[in-house]
mmCIF file of the N, C-alpha and C atoms, coordinates in Angstrom:
data_MODEL
# 
_entry.id   MODEL 
# 
loop_
_atom_site.group_PDB 
_atom_site.id 
_atom_site.type_symbol 
_atom_site.label_atom_id 
_atom_site.label_alt_id 
_atom_site.label_comp_id 
_atom_site.label_asym_id 
_atom_site.label_entity_id 
_atom_site.label_seq_id 
_atom_site.pdbx_PDB_ins_code 
_atom_site.Cartn_x 
_atom_site.Cartn_y 
_atom_site.Cartn_z 
_atom_site.occupancy 
_atom_site.B_iso_or_equiv 
_atom_site.pdbx_formal_charge 
_atom_site.auth_seq_id 
_atom_site.auth_comp_id 
_atom_site.auth_asym_id 
_atom_site.auth_atom_id 
_atom_site.pdbx_PDB_model_num 
ATOM 1   N N  . MET A 1 1  ? -25.439 -53.750 -21.985 1.00 0.00 ? 1  MET A N  1 
ATOM 2   C CA . MET A 1 1  ? -25.026 -52.474 -21.436 1.00 0.00 ? 1  MET A CA 1 
ATOM 3   C C  . MET A 1 1  ? -24.424 -51.638 -22.553 1.00 0.00 ? 1  MET A C  1 
ATOM 4   N N  . ALA A 1 2  ? -24.903 -50.441 -22.701 1.00 0.00 ? 2  ALA A N  1 
ATOM 5   C CA . ALA A 1 2  ? -24.308 -49.526 -23.681 1.00 0.00 ? 2  ALA A CA 1 
ATOM 6   C C  . ALA A 1 2  ? -22.900 -49.167 -23.224 1.00 0.00 ? 2  ALA A C  1 
ATOM 7   N N  . CYS A 1 3  ? -22.045 -48.879 -24.160 1.00 0.00 ? 3  CYS A N  1 
ATOM 8   C CA . CYS A 1 3  ? -20.642 -48.609 -23.844 1.00 0.00 ? 3  CYS A CA 1 
ATOM 9   C C  . CYS A 1 3  ? -20.499 -47.365 -22.964 1.00 0.00 ? 3  CYS A C  1 
ATOM 10  N N  . PRO A 1 4  ? -19.808 -47.497 -21.836 1.00 0.00 ? 4  PRO A N  1 
ATOM 11  C CA . PRO A 1 4  ? -19.606 -46.344 -20.954 1.00 0.00 ? 4  PRO A CA 1 
ATOM 12  C C  . PRO A 1 4  ? -18.604 -45.344 -21.522 1.00 0.00 ? 4  PRO A C  1 
ATOM 13  N N  . HIS A 1 5  ? -17.937 -45.699 -22.596 1.00 0.00 ? 5  HIS A N  1 
ATOM 14  C CA . HIS A 1 5  ? -16.918 -44.825 -23.183 1.00 0.00 ? 5  HIS A CA 1 
ATOM 15  C C  . HIS A 1 5  ? -17.462 -43.968 -24.328 1.00 0.00 ? 5  HIS A C  1 
ATOM 16  N N  . LEU A 1 6  ? -18.740 -44.129 -24.658 1.00 0.00 ? 6  LEU A N  1 
ATOM 17  C CA . LEU A 1 6  ? -19.351 -43.356 -25.737 1.00 0.00 ? 6  LEU A CA 1 
ATOM 18  C C  . LEU A 1 6  ? -19.921 -42.061 -25.191 1.00 0.00 ? 6  LEU A C  1 
ATOM 19  N N  . ASP A 1 7  ? -19.608 -40.982 -25.866 1.00 0.00 ? 7  ASP A N  1 
ATOM 20  C CA . ASP A 1 7  ? -20.108 -39.662 -25.497 1.00 0.00 ? 7  ASP A CA 1 
ATOM 21  C C  . ASP A 1 7  ? -20.556 -38.982 -26.786 1.00 0.00 ? 7  ASP A C  1 
ATOM 22  N N  . TYR A 1 8  ? -21.525 -38.118 -26.694 1.00 0.00 ? 8  TYR A N  1 
ATOM 23  C CA . TYR A 1 8  ? -21.940 -37.332 -27.856 1.00 0.00 ? 8  TYR A CA 1 
ATOM 24  C C  . TYR A 1 8  ? -21.558 -35.888 -27.600 1.00 0.00 ? 8  TYR A C  1 
ATOM 25  N N  . ARG A 1 9  ? -20.841 -35.298 -28.532 1.00 0.00 ? 9  ARG A N  1 
ATOM 26  C CA . ARG A 1 9  ? -20.337 -33.936 -28.369 1.00 0.00 ? 9  ARG A CA 1 
ATOM 27  C C  . ARG A 1 9  ? -20.866 -33.034 -29.476 1.00 0.00 ? 9  ARG A C  1 
ATOM 28  N N  . GLU A 1 10 ? -21.147 -31.808 -29.077 1.00 0.00 ? 10 GLU A N  1 
ATOM 29  C CA . GLU A 1 10 ? -21.693 -30.829 -30.017 1.00 0.00 ? 10 GLU A CA 1 
ATOM 30  C C  . GLU A 1 10 ? -20.625 -29.934 -30.622 1.00 0.00 ? 10 GLU A C  1 
ATOM 31  N N  . SER A 1 11 ? -19.361 -30.146 -30.214 1.00 0.00 ? 11 SER A N  1 
ATOM 32  C CA . SER A 1 11 ? -18.255 -29.385 -30.806 1.00 0.00 ? 11 SER A CA 1 
ATOM 33  C C  . SER A 1 11 ? -16.970 -30.186 -30.662 1.00 0.00 ? 11 SER A C  1 
ATOM 34  N N  . ASP A 1 12 ? -15.960 -29.783 -31.420 1.00 0.00 ? 12 ASP A N  1 
ATOM 35  C CA . ASP A 1 12 ? -14.648 -30.414 -31.296 1.00 0.00 ? 12 ASP A CA 1 
ATOM 36  C C  . ASP A 1 12 ? -13.656 -29.473 -30.622 1.00 0.00 ? 12 ASP A C  1 
ATOM 37  N N  . GLY A 1 13 ? -14.180 -28.420 -30.021 1.00 0.00 ? 13 GLY A N  1 
ATOM 38  C CA . GLY A 1 13 ? -13.330 -27.437 -29.368 1.00 0.00 ? 13 GLY A CA 1 
ATOM 39  C C  . GLY A 1 13 ? -13.065 -26.229 -30.243 1.00 0.00 ? 13 GLY A C  1 
ATOM 40  N N  . ASP A 1 14 ? -13.085 -26.439 -31.559 1.00 0.00 ? 14 ASP A N  1 
ATOM 41  C CA . ASP A 1 14 ? -12.847 -25.349 -32.499 1.00 0.00 ? 14 ASP A CA 1 
ATOM 42  C C  . ASP A 1 14 ? -14.114 -24.923 -33.233 1.00 0.00 ? 14 ASP A C  1 
ATOM 43  N N  . ARG A 1 15 ? -15.010 -25.882 -33.444 1.00 0.00 ? 15 ARG A N  1 
ATOM 44  C CA . ARG A 1 15 ? -16.224 -25.570 -34.198 1.00 0.00 ? 15 ARG A CA 1 
ATOM 45  C C  . ARG A 1 15 ? -17.415 -26.299 -33.599 1.00 0.00 ? 15 ARG A C  1 
ATOM 46  N N  . GLU A 1 16 ? -18.570 -25.720 -33.789 1.00 0.00 ? 16 GLU A N  1 
ATOM 47  C CA . GLU A 1 16 ? -19.827 -26.299 -33.325 1.00 0.00 ? 16 GLU A CA 1 
ATOM 48  C C  . GLU A 1 16 ? -20.431 -27.151 -34.441 1.00 0.00 ? 16 GLU A C  1 
ATOM 49  N N  . PHE A 1 17 ? -21.070 -28.259 -34.063 1.00 0.00 ? 17 PHE A N  1 
ATOM 50  C CA . PHE A 1 17 ? -21.743 -29.130 -35.018 1.00 0.00 ? 17 PHE A CA 1 
ATOM 51  C C  . PHE A 1 17 ? -23.248 -28.862 -34.982 1.00 0.00 ? 17 PHE A C  1 
ATOM 52  N N  . ASP A 1 18 ? -23.915 -29.079 -36.090 1.00 0.00 ? 18 ASP A N  1 
ATOM 53  C CA . ASP A 1 18 ? -25.372 -28.952 -36.124 1.00 0.00 ? 18 ASP A CA 1 
ATOM 54  C C  . ASP A 1 18 ? -26.026 -30.066 -35.316 1.00 0.00 ? 18 ASP A C  1 
ATOM 55  N N  . VAL A 1 19 ? -25.408 -31.232 -35.344 1.00 0.00 ? 19 VAL A N  1 
ATOM 56  C CA . VAL A 1 19 ? -25.905 -32.412 -34.636 1.00 0.00 ? 19 VAL A CA 1 
ATOM 57  C C  . VAL A 1 19 ? -24.746 -32.997 -33.840 1.00 0.00 ? 19 VAL A C  1 
ATOM 58  N N  . ALA A 1 20 ? -25.020 -33.424 -32.607 1.00 0.00 ? 20 ALA A N  1 
ATOM 59  C CA . ALA A 1 20 ? -23.972 -34.018 -31.774 1.00 0.00 ? 20 ALA A CA 1 
ATOM 60  C C  . ALA A 1 20 ? -23.367 -35.237 -32.469 1.00 0.00 ? 20 ALA A C  1 
ATOM 61  N N  . ARG A 1 21 ? -22.061 -35.406 -32.330 1.00 0.00 ? 21 ARG A N  1 
ATOM 62  C CA . ARG A 1 21 ? -21.345 -36.517 -32.966 1.00 0.00 ? 21 ARG A CA 1 
ATOM 63  C C  . ARG A 1 21 ? -20.815 -37.483 -31.912 1.00 0.00 ? 21 ARG A C  1 
ATOM 64  N N  . ALA A 1 22 ? -20.731 -38.753 -32.309 1.00 0.00 ? 22 ALA A N  1 
ATOM 65  C CA . ALA A 1 22 ? -20.255 -39.800 -31.404 1.00 0.00 ? 22 ALA A CA 1 
ATOM 66  C C  . ALA A 1 22 ? -18.755 -39.646 -31.159 1.00 0.00 ? 22 ALA A C  1 
ATOM 67  N N  . PHE A 1 23 ? -18.368 -39.693 -29.881 1.00 0.00 ? 23 PHE A N  1 
ATOM 68  C CA . PHE A 1 23 ? -16.970 -39.535 -29.482 1.00 0.00 ? 23 PHE A CA 1 
ATOM 69  C C  . PHE A 1 23 ? -16.609 -40.673 -28.539 1.00 0.00 ? 23 PHE A C  1 
ATOM 70  N N  . CYS A 1 24 ? -15.524 -41.373 -28.837 1.00 0.00 ? 24 CYS A N  1 
ATOM 71  C CA . CYS A 1 24 ? -15.035 -42.457 -27.981 1.00 0.00 ? 24 CYS A CA 1 
ATOM 72  C C  . CYS A 1 24 ? -14.007 -41.871 -27.021 1.00 0.00 ? 24 CYS A C  1 
ATOM 73  N N  . THR A 1 25 ? -14.300 -41.939 -25.721 1.00 0.00 ? 25 THR A N  1 
ATOM 74  C CA . THR A 1 25 ? -13.382 -41.360 -24.737 1.00 0.00 ? 25 THR A CA 1 
ATOM 75  C C  . THR A 1 25 ? -12.133 -42.207 -24.540 1.00 0.00 ? 25 THR A C  1 
ATOM 76  N N  . VAL A 1 26 ? -12.159 -43.466 -24.937 1.00 0.00 ? 26 VAL A N  1 
ATOM 77  C CA . VAL A 1 26 ? -10.971 -44.315 -24.845 1.00 0.00 ? 26 VAL A CA 1 
ATOM 78  C C  . VAL A 1 26 ? -10.010 -43.985 -25.982 1.00 0.00 ? 26 VAL A C  1 
ATOM 79  N N  . ALA A 1 27 ? -10.532 -43.940 -27.196 1.00 0.00 ? 27 ALA A N  1 
ATOM 80  C CA . ALA A 1 27 ? -9.702  -43.636 -28.362 1.00 0.00 ? 27 ALA A CA 1 
ATOM 81  C C  . ALA A 1 27 ? -9.404  -42.141 -28.443 1.00 0.00 ? 27 ALA A C  1 
ATOM 82  N N  . ASP A 1 28 ? -10.169 -41.343 -27.701 1.00 0.00 ? 28 ASP A N  1 
ATOM 83  C CA . ASP A 1 28 ? -10.033 -39.888 -27.686 1.00 0.00 ? 28 ASP A CA 1 
ATOM 84  C C  . ASP A 1 28 ? -10.204 -39.310 -29.092 1.00 0.00 ? 28 ASP A C  1 
ATOM 85  N N  . GLU A 1 29 ? -11.236 -39.817 -29.772 1.00 0.00 ? 29 GLU A N  1 
ATOM 86  C CA . GLU A 1 29 ? -11.520 -39.337 -31.123 1.00 0.00 ? 29 GLU A CA 1 
ATOM 87  C C  . GLU A 1 29 ? -12.986 -39.565 -31.463 1.00 0.00 ? 29 GLU A C  1 
ATOM 88  N N  . PHE A 1 30 ? -13.449 -38.819 -32.437 1.00 0.00 ? 30 PHE A N  1 
ATOM 89  C CA . PHE A 1 30 ? -14.795 -39.026 -32.942 1.00 0.00 ? 30 PHE A CA 1 
ATOM 90  C C  . PHE A 1 30 ? -14.806 -40.324 -33.742 1.00 0.00 ? 30 PHE A C  1 
ATOM 91  N N  . VAL A 1 31 ? -15.909 -41.059 -33.634 1.00 0.00 ? 31 VAL A N  1 
ATOM 92  C CA . VAL A 1 31 ? -16.037 -42.328 -34.354 1.00 0.00 ? 31 VAL A CA 1 
ATOM 93  C C  . VAL A 1 31 ? -17.149 -42.224 -35.389 1.00 0.00 ? 31 VAL A C  1 
ATOM 94  N N  . GLN A 1 32 ? -17.060 -43.066 -36.387 1.00 0.00 ? 32 GLN A N  1 
ATOM 95  C CA . GLN A 1 32 ? -18.063 -43.112 -37.443 1.00 0.00 ? 32 GLN A CA 1 
ATOM 96  C C  . GLN A 1 32 ? -19.406 -43.562 -36.857 1.00 0.00 ? 32 GLN A C  1 
ATOM 97  N N  . PRO A 1 33 ? -20.512 -43.111 -37.436 1.00 0.00 ? 33 PRO A N  1 
ATOM 98  C CA . PRO A 1 33 ? -21.827 -43.519 -36.938 1.00 0.00 ? 33 PRO A CA 1 
ATOM 99  C C  . PRO A 1 33 ? -22.001 -45.035 -36.850 1.00 0.00 ? 33 PRO A C  1 
ATOM 100 N N  . VAL A 1 34 ? -21.446 -45.778 -37.805 1.00 0.00 ? 34 VAL A N  1 
ATOM 101 C CA . VAL A 1 34 ? -21.578 -47.235 -37.754 1.00 0.00 ? 34 VAL A CA 1 
ATOM 102 C C  . VAL A 1 34 ? -20.873 -47.800 -36.522 1.00 0.00 ? 34 VAL A C  1 
ATOM 103 N N  . HIS A 1 35 ? -19.778 -47.205 -36.108 1.00 0.00 ? 35 HIS A N  1 
ATOM 104 C CA . HIS A 1 35 ? -19.101 -47.659 -34.894 1.00 0.00 ? 35 HIS A CA 1 
ATOM 105 C C  . HIS A 1 35 ? -19.938 -47.304 -33.665 1.00 0.00 ? 35 HIS A C  1 
ATOM 106 N N  . ALA A 1 36 ? -20.570 -46.157 -33.689 1.00 0.00 ? 36 ALA A N  1 
ATOM 107 C CA . ALA A 1 36 ? -21.447 -45.764 -32.583 1.00 0.00 ? 36 ALA A CA 1 
ATOM 108 C C  . ALA A 1 36 ? -22.624 -46.728 -32.453 1.00 0.00 ? 36 ALA A C  1 
ATOM 109 N N  . ASP A 1 37 ? -23.039 -47.363 -33.556 1.00 0.00 ? 37 ASP A N  1 
ATOM 110 C CA . ASP A 1 37 ? -24.093 -48.372 -33.488 1.00 0.00 ? 37 ASP A CA 1 
ATOM 111 C C  . ASP A 1 37 ? -23.675 -49.521 -32.582 1.00 0.00 ? 37 ASP A C  1 
ATOM 112 N N  . VAL A 1 38 ? -22.419 -49.918 -32.648 1.00 0.00 ? 38 VAL A N  1 
ATOM 113 C CA . VAL A 1 38 ? -21.904 -50.967 -31.764 1.00 0.00 ? 38 VAL A CA 1 
ATOM 114 C C  . VAL A 1 38 ? -21.967 -50.472 -30.325 1.00 0.00 ? 38 VAL A C  1 
ATOM 115 N N  . CYS A 1 39 ? -21.489 -49.256 -30.103 1.00 0.00 ? 39 CYS A N  1 
ATOM 116 C CA . CYS A 1 39 ? -21.449 -48.675 -28.756 1.00 0.00 ? 39 CYS A CA 1 
ATOM 117 C C  . CYS A 1 39 ? -22.839 -48.587 -28.127 1.00 0.00 ? 39 CYS A C  1 
ATOM 118 N N  . ALA A 1 40 ? -23.823 -48.253 -28.940 1.00 0.00 ? 40 ALA A N  1 
ATOM 119 C CA . ALA A 1 40 ? -25.185 -48.055 -28.450 1.00 0.00 ? 40 ALA A CA 1 
ATOM 120 C C  . ALA A 1 40 ? -26.021 -49.339 -28.489 1.00 0.00 ? 40 ALA A C  1 
ATOM 121 N N  . GLU A 1 41 ? -25.386 -50.447 -28.820 1.00 0.00 ? 41 GLU A N  1 
ATOM 122 C CA . GLU A 1 41 ? -26.027 -51.764 -28.866 1.00 0.00 ? 41 GLU A CA 1 
ATOM 123 C C  . GLU A 1 41 ? -27.173 -51.841 -29.870 1.00 0.00 ? 41 GLU A C  1 
ATOM 124 N N  . ARG A 1 42 ? -27.052 -51.142 -30.968 1.00 0.00 ? 42 ARG A N  1 
ATOM 125 C CA . ARG A 1 42 ? -28.068 -51.234 -32.016 1.00 0.00 ? 42 ARG A CA 1 
ATOM 126 C C  . ARG A 1 42 ? -27.860 -52.524 -32.814 1.00 0.00 ? 42 ARG A C  1 
ATOM 127 N N  . TYR A 1 43 ? -28.917 -53.001 -33.394 1.00 0.00 ? 43 TYR A N  1 
ATOM 128 C CA . TYR A 1 43 ? -28.882 -54.169 -34.289 1.00 0.00 ? 43 TYR A CA 1 
ATOM 129 C C  . TYR A 1 43 ? -28.316 -55.421 -33.618 1.00 0.00 ? 43 TYR A C  1 
ATOM 130 N N  . GLY A 1 44 ? -28.461 -55.521 -32.300 1.00 0.00 ? 44 GLY A N  1 
ATOM 131 C CA . GLY A 1 44 ? -27.990 -56.697 -31.584 1.00 0.00 ? 44 GLY A CA 1 
ATOM 132 C C  . GLY A 1 44 ? -26.494 -56.728 -31.340 1.00 0.00 ? 44 GLY A C  1 
ATOM 133 N N  . LEU A 1 45 ? -25.810 -55.628 -31.619 1.00 0.00 ? 45 LEU A N  1 
ATOM 134 C CA . LEU A 1 45 ? -24.361 -55.554 -31.389 1.00 0.00 ? 45 LEU A CA 1 
ATOM 135 C C  . LEU A 1 45 ? -24.081 -55.277 -29.917 1.00 0.00 ? 45 LEU A C  1 
ATOM 136 N N  . ASP A 1 46 ? -22.921 -55.693 -29.457 1.00 0.00 ? 46 ASP A N  1 
ATOM 137 C CA . ASP A 1 46 ? -22.535 -55.542 -28.055 1.00 0.00 ? 46 ASP A CA 1 
ATOM 138 C C  . ASP A 1 46 ? -21.095 -55.039 -27.982 1.00 0.00 ? 46 ASP A C  1 
ATOM 139 N N  . PRO A 1 47 ? -20.848 -53.921 -27.303 1.00 0.00 ? 47 PRO A N  1 
ATOM 140 C CA . PRO A 1 47 ? -19.485 -53.390 -27.227 1.00 0.00 ? 47 PRO A CA 1 
ATOM 141 C C  . PRO A 1 47 ? -18.479 -54.398 -26.667 1.00 0.00 ? 47 PRO A C  1 
ATOM 142 N N  . GLU A 1 48 ? -18.914 -55.177 -25.684 1.00 0.00 ? 48 GLU A N  1 
ATOM 143 C CA . GLU A 1 48 ? -17.990 -56.119 -25.051 1.00 0.00 ? 48 GLU A CA 1 
ATOM 144 C C  . GLU A 1 48 ? -17.549 -57.227 -25.999 1.00 0.00 ? 48 GLU A C  1 
ATOM 145 N N  . SER A 1 49 ? -18.398 -57.582 -26.940 1.00 0.00 ? 49 SER A N  1 
ATOM 146 C CA . SER A 1 49 ? -18.020 -58.658 -27.860 1.00 0.00 ? 49 SER A CA 1 
ATOM 147 C C  . SER A 1 49 ? -17.721 -58.170 -29.281 1.00 0.00 ? 49 SER A C  1 
ATOM 148 N N  . ASP A 1 50 ? -18.145 -56.957 -29.642 1.00 0.00 ? 50 ASP A N  1 
ATOM 149 C CA . ASP A 1 50 ? -18.013 -56.502 -31.028 1.00 0.00 ? 50 ASP A CA 1 
ATOM 150 C C  . ASP A 1 50 ? -17.122 -55.279 -31.248 1.00 0.00 ? 50 ASP A C  1 
ATOM 151 N N  . CYS A 1 51 ? -16.670 -54.618 -30.201 1.00 0.00 ? 51 CYS A N  1 
ATOM 152 C CA . CYS A 1 51 ? -15.881 -53.390 -30.364 1.00 0.00 ? 51 CYS A CA 1 
ATOM 153 C C  . CYS A 1 51 ? -14.412 -53.617 -30.019 1.00 0.00 ? 51 CYS A C  1 
ATOM 154 N N  . GLU A 1 52 ? -13.547 -53.402 -31.007 1.00 0.00 ? 52 GLU A N  1 
ATOM 155 C CA . GLU A 1 52 ? -12.114 -53.611 -30.774 1.00 0.00 ? 52 GLU A CA 1 
ATOM 156 C C  . GLU A 1 52 ? -11.545 -52.632 -29.750 1.00 0.00 ? 52 GLU A C  1 
ATOM 157 N N  . ILE A 1 53 ? -12.062 -51.420 -29.692 1.00 0.00 ? 53 ILE A N  1 
ATOM 158 C CA . ILE A 1 53 ? -11.562 -50.431 -28.725 1.00 0.00 ? 53 ILE A CA 1 
ATOM 159 C C  . ILE A 1 53 ? -11.948 -50.851 -27.311 1.00 0.00 ? 53 ILE A C  1 
ATOM 160 N N  . PHE A 1 54 ? -13.203 -51.227 -27.107 1.00 0.00 ? 54 PHE A N  1 
ATOM 161 C CA . PHE A 1 54 ? -13.686 -51.675 -25.803 1.00 0.00 ? 54 PHE A CA 1 
ATOM 162 C C  . PHE A 1 54 ? -12.921 -52.909 -25.344 1.00 0.00 ? 54 PHE A C  1 
ATOM 163 N N  . ARG A 1 55 ? -12.771 -53.884 -26.243 1.00 0.00 ? 55 ARG A N  1 
ATOM 164 C CA . ARG A 1 55 ? -12.103 -55.138 -25.888 1.00 0.00 ? 55 ARG A CA 1 
ATOM 165 C C  . ARG A 1 55 ? -10.640 -54.903 -25.538 1.00 0.00 ? 55 ARG A C  1 
ATOM 166 N N  . ASP A 1 56 ? -9.974  -54.043 -26.290 1.00 0.00 ? 56 ASP A N  1 
ATOM 167 C CA . ASP A 1 56 ? -8.574  -53.737 -26.003 1.00 0.00 ? 56 ASP A CA 1 
ATOM 168 C C  . ASP A 1 56 ? -8.443  -53.080 -24.632 1.00 0.00 ? 56 ASP A C  1 
ATOM 169 N N  . ARG A 1 57 ? -9.313  -52.137 -24.346 1.00 0.00 ? 57 ARG A N  1 
ATOM 170 C CA . ARG A 1 57 ? -9.288  -51.428 -23.057 1.00 0.00 ? 57 ARG A CA 1 
ATOM 171 C C  . ARG A 1 57 ? -9.533  -52.393 -21.894 1.00 0.00 ? 57 ARG A C  1 
ATOM 172 N N  . ALA A 1 58 ? -10.426 -53.368 -22.107 1.00 0.00 ? 58 ALA A N  1 
ATOM 173 C CA . ALA A 1 58 ? -10.756 -54.344 -21.071 1.00 0.00 ? 58 ALA A CA 1 
ATOM 174 C C  . ALA A 1 58 ? -9.753  -55.492 -21.006 1.00 0.00 ? 58 ALA A C  1 
ATOM 175 N N  . GLY A 1 59 ? -8.801  -55.535 -21.939 1.00 0.00 ? 59 GLY A N  1 
ATOM 176 C CA . GLY A 1 59 ? -7.808  -56.604 -21.957 1.00 0.00 ? 59 GLY A CA 1 
ATOM 177 C C  . GLY A 1 59 ? -8.365  -57.934 -22.430 1.00 0.00 ? 59 GLY A C  1 
ATOM 178 N N  . LEU A 1 60 ? -9.407  -57.888 -23.254 1.00 0.00 ? 60 LEU A N  1 
ATOM 179 C CA . LEU A 1 60 ? -10.034 -59.111 -23.748 1.00 0.00 ? 60 LEU A CA 1 
ATOM 180 C C  . LEU A 1 60 ? -9.431  -59.532 -25.080 1.00 0.00 ? 60 LEU A C  1 
ATOM 181 N N  . ASP A 1 61 ? -9.219  -60.832 -25.239 1.00 0.00 ? 61 ASP A N  1 
ATOM 182 C CA . ASP A 1 61 ? -8.772  -61.384 -26.516 1.00 0.00 ? 61 ASP A CA 1 
ATOM 183 C C  . ASP A 1 61 ? -9.999  -61.689 -27.362 1.00 0.00 ? 61 ASP A C  1 
ATOM 184 N N  . TRP A 1 62 ? -9.825  -61.777 -28.670 1.00 0.00 ? 62 TRP A N  1 
ATOM 185 C CA . TRP A 1 62 ? -10.954 -62.049 -29.551 1.00 0.00 ? 62 TRP A CA 1 
ATOM 186 C C  . TRP A 1 62 ? -11.473 -63.475 -29.426 1.00 0.00 ? 62 TRP A C  1 
ATOM 187 N N  . ASP A 1 63 ? -10.686 -64.385 -28.879 1.00 0.00 ? 63 ASP A N  1 
ATOM 188 C CA . ASP A 1 63 ? -11.162 -65.765 -28.739 1.00 0.00 ? 63 ASP A CA 1 
ATOM 189 C C  . ASP A 1 63 ? -11.865 -66.001 -27.411 1.00 0.00 ? 63 ASP A C  1 
ATOM 190 N N  . GLU A 1 64 ? -12.053 -64.970 -26.618 1.00 0.00 ? 64 GLU A N  1 
ATOM 191 C CA . GLU A 1 64 ? -12.760 -65.122 -25.333 1.00 0.00 ? 64 GLU A CA 1 
ATOM 192 C C  . GLU A 1 64 ? -14.248 -64.979 -25.543 1.00 0.00 ? 64 GLU A C  1 
# 
């Protein structure tokens, strides 16, 4: 499942972007493209097991 907290935004409220940027609604900030790869499950990554923001929000420990 792709991360439900990932959003792509075309502006930051003050300026428009040429290309939509990855935004984490939990962290309330734009994330680096490599982090968005985790969110979008690219390269076999999984938000539930590989994303510290997702795991923290879900109350998961790293040894689970």
